[in-house]
C-alpha positions as CSV (number, residue, x, y, z in Angstrom):
1,M,3.0,-12.0,-27.2
2,A,4.1,-8.7,-27.5
3,K,5.9,-7.4,-30.1
4,S,8.6,-4.4,-30.2
5,K,7.4,-2.7,-33.6
6,Y,4.4,-1.4,-32.3
7,A,4.9,2.2,-31.1
8,S,2.1,2.9,-28.9
9,C,-1.2,1.8,-27.8
10,W,-4.0,2.4,-29.8
11,R,-6.3,2.5,-26.9
12,C,-5.0,4.8,-24.7
13,G,-2.4,5.9,-27.0
14,A,0.8,5.6,-24.1
15,K,4.0,5.3,-25.6
16,R,6.0,2.2,-25.7
17,A,8.7,3.5,-23.3
18,D,6.1,4.5,-20.3
19,V,4.1,1.5,-20.5
20,G,6.8,-1.3,-21.9
21,M,5.7,-4.1,-24.8
22,V,2.4,-3.6,-26.5
23,S,1.0,-6.7,-27.6
24,H,0.1,-7.7,-31.6
25,T,-3.2,-5.8,-30.9
26,R,-1.5,-2.9,-29.8
27,L,-3.0,-2.9,-26.1
28,C,-0.5,-2.0,-23.6
29,S,-0.8,-4.4,-20.4
30,K,-3.2,-2.1,-18.8
31,C,-5.7,-1.7,-21.6
32,S,-5.8,-5.1,-22.2
33,H,-6.6,-6.1,-18.8
34,E,-9.6,-3.8,-19.1
35,R,-10.9,-5.1,-22.3
36,L,-10.2,-8.6,-20.9
37,L,-12.5,-7.2,-17.6
38,E,-15.0,-5.4,-20.3
39,N,-15.7,-8.6,-21.9
40,V,-15.7,-10.9,-18.9
41,D,-18.4,-8.3,-17.2
42,G,-20.8,-8.4,-20.5
43,I,-20.9,-12.2,-21.1
44,H,-21.8,-12.6,-17.0
45,S,-24.8,-9.8,-17.1
46,H,-25.9,-10.9,-20.6
47,E,-25.3,-7.5,-22.3
48,G,-23.2,-5.4,-24.6
49,P,-20.9,-6.4,-28.0
50,A,-19.0,-9.1,-26.0
51,F,-22.2,-10.8,-25.1
52,D,-23.4,-10.4,-28.9
53,R,-20.5,-11.8,-30.4
54,W,-20.7,-14.9,-27.7
55,R,-24.1,-15.4,-28.9
56,R,-23.2,-15.5,-32.9
57,A,-20.5,-17.8,-32.3
58,M,-22.3,-20.3,-30.5
59,A,-24.9,-20.4,-32.8
60,A,-22.2,-20.6,-35.8
61,S,-20.7,-23.4,-33.9
62,V,-23.8,-25.5,-34.6
63,G,-24.6,-24.3,-37.9
64,A,-27.4,-21.7,-37.0
65,V,-28.0,-17.4,-37.5
66,L,-29.9,-15.1,-35.0
67,V,-33.2,-14.2,-35.9
68,D,-31.9,-10.9,-34.6
69,D,-29.7,-11.2,-37.9
70,I,-32.5,-12.1,-40.2
71,L,-34.9,-9.9,-39.0
72,G,-32.4,-6.6,-38.2
73,E,-34.0,-3.7,-36.3
74,L,-37.7,-3.7,-36.5
75,P,-39.2,-0.5,-36.9
76,E,-41.5,1.1,-34.4
């Protein structure tokens, strides 16, 4: 849902007058669509921040925690 109080997109900096309405997440429609595609691609390819968020959410939905979060990054 678009909010008229935001003046520009936080991702690309485009002004509302140039791109139209800016969403409640402060993204223009072009940046919003790009972000959606990045998330879908990351989940499909099983890499990146979108996939990590999904893994954590799936574990949390059954009351679990990822081993990665418990151990953190191991030194080499």
